[in-house]
N, C-alpha and C positions, 0 to 999 in steps of 0.2 A: 233502357235495356238493363235487364237484371244481371249481376254477376253470377252466372250460372255456368260452370264448367262443363255441365252435360247438355248445354243448349247448342244446337247447330248454329243458330243466328249468332251466338257469342263468338264462336269460333270463325265464322265468316266474317265478322266485324274485325277479330284480331288479324286474320289474314290480310284484310284491307288495309289496316294501319300498317303491317310490316311492308306490305308491297309499295305503299305510298311512301314510306320512309326510305326504302331502297331506291325507288325511282327519282325521288326529289332529293337524295342526299348524295348523289353521285359526284358533285363538285367538292365535297368537303375533303375528300383524301388529296385533291388537288391543292386546296387552300393550305392544309397542313403541311404538304411538302414544300410549297413555295415559301411559306413562313418560316420553316425551320431549316432551309437549305443551307444557310451559313453558319449554323452551329456546329460545335464539335460533336463527334458521334455520341458521347456521353451526354452531353446537354440536349442533343436532338431526342433522345428517348425521353428525357424529363419534360422537354418542350411539347412533344407529342401528347404525353400522358396528361399534363396539367392543362393544356390546350383543349383537349378533347373533354376532359372532366369539367372544365368551366363552361364550354359550349354546350354539352349535354345538360348540365344543371340548368342554364339559362333557358334552354328549350324547353325543358320539362316545366318550369315556372311559367313560361309564356303559354304553353299549350294547355296547361291546367287552368289558367286565367281565362283563356278562350273558350275552353269547354264549360265552365261555369256561367259565362255570360251569354253563350250561344243561343239560349233559350228566350232571350229578350226579344220583344217584337221587332222584326225587319233585320235583325243582325244576321240571321242565317240566310236571308234573302239577298243581303248585300255580299255576304261571305261567299254564297253560291255563284253570284255573277263574276265576283273576282276569281274564283276557282275555275270558272269556264275559261277566262282569259290566261290563267296560268296553265291549264291543261293544253289549250292551243299552242301556246308560246313553247311548250316543252316539245312539241312535234316540229318546230321550225328549225332550219339549219342555222347554226351560229354563224355570224358574220364578224365576230372580233377575234383578234389574234391571240388573246390570252387573258388571264385574270389580272387586275390591277390590284396585285397583293406584294407589299413590300416586305422583303426578308429582313431579318434582324440577327445582329451578331450577338445579341444579349438574351438570355433566356426567357425572362418575363416580358421583354419586348416582343418575342415571338408568340408567347402566350396570349398577350393582349391582342396581337394581330389576328390569331385564330378565333378568339372569342368575339371580337368586333365583327370580323367578317361573316362568321356563322350568324350572329345576330341579324345582320342586314340580309343574309340570304335564307333566313328561316321563315319569313312570312308565309309563303306558298306551303311549306311543311306544316306550320302551326295550323292554318286555316283547314287544310285538308284532313289532318289527323283529328282534329277537333269536330269536324263534321262526320267523319266516319265512327267516332265514338258515340254519336247519338246522345250526347249530353251525360253519359256515364263515366263519372271520374274514376271508377275502379277499373272499368275497361280500358280507359284512356292510359292509366298508369301500368296495366298489365302489358298492353300492346307496346308501350314504349320500352318496357323493361325486357321485353323480348327482342325488339328490332335494334335498339341501340347498340347492344354488344355485337350483334350480327354485322351492322355496318361498320363499327369501329374495327373488328376483326378481319373483315373480308372486303373491305372497301375497294382496294385495287383490283380484286377479282371480279367484284360487282361491276366496276367500271369497264373491265375487259369484256365481261358478258354483254353489257350494253352497246359496246362498240361492235362486237362480233354478231350480236343477234339484234337488230334494230326492232324487232317484233316486241322486245321487253318494253321499249319506250312507248310503242303504240298501245300495248296492253295497259301500261301505267296511264297513258293519257286517256284511254277509254274508261278506265277505273275512276280517274278524277271527274271525268264528265258524269258517270253514274253518281258518284257522290254529290256532285254539285246539284244534279237534278233533284235528288231526294232533299237536298238543303232547301232549295227554292220552294218546293211544294209543301214542305213541312214547317215553314216559317210561320209561327203563331199570328204574326200581323197578317199575312196573307189568308191563312185559314179562317180568320175572323170575317174576311170578305166573301168567302166561297161557301156554297152550300156543303153539306155533309158529303164526304168523298168516300168511295169504296176502299176496302183495306188494300187492294192491289195497286191503287193509284201510286202510292210511293215508288214501288218498283217499276211501274210503267214510266214514271217521270226520270226515274234514273236511267233506264234503257234508252229514253229519248235523248237525255243529256249525253250519254256515251256516243251514241250514233251521231249526234250533231257536232260533238268536239272532234271525232274522227274525220268526219266529212269536211268540216271547215278547216281543220288543220292540214289535210291533205291538199285541199285546194290551194291554200295559202303557200304550202311548201312547193307545189308545182309551179306555181306563179313566180316564186323566189328563184326557184332553181333555173327557170326559163329566162328570167332577167339575167341571172349570173352567165348563162350561155351566151346570151347576146352580147354581153359586156365583154366577155373573153374573145369572141369573134371579132 
């Protein structure tokens, strides 16, 4: 995809990257708060700043690397399958009491905790954003440049919206399913085995992926909730 600010496809891809970042970065504010909760108010601000800066820098490097190698045969296919699992998991109710994040009384200890935790939690984000960028490094960097400040500045508000309006999570899961479907069908290794496909096949695969993720996610969610009700009774 060309870096063309007048292209509708470009802005659609940017919108996908921003929404993916918002949906998959909801836990970051929690991690930051937990890691810095024992710092003094002055150090807390520094801890948040340097922790976010380190985590963002690491994520940009990882996502750029993923976008550059994504066009290698079968990598997009594997990434698409993994993204399907990530999208379905996003819709399932959490059964854990909280994050296993250790707070620190020292500034750089808190910064290290934020960076390491974000690295562990970034796999889903890296794969999804790299897939939405369609191999365009310029589009990837532009999308991240727009979305990262949005997440950092409004993370608490975003988390509140996601709790109040569950449809945001459902929309995000559907978007991840759409991106995964396109990734699967546009993998160079798979395309080499298939006959020439029409231009609309990528969008059709994305639509099938979105419907599949939402349907499977809803089904598993209902099964989990039913089991929880039985256990409570």
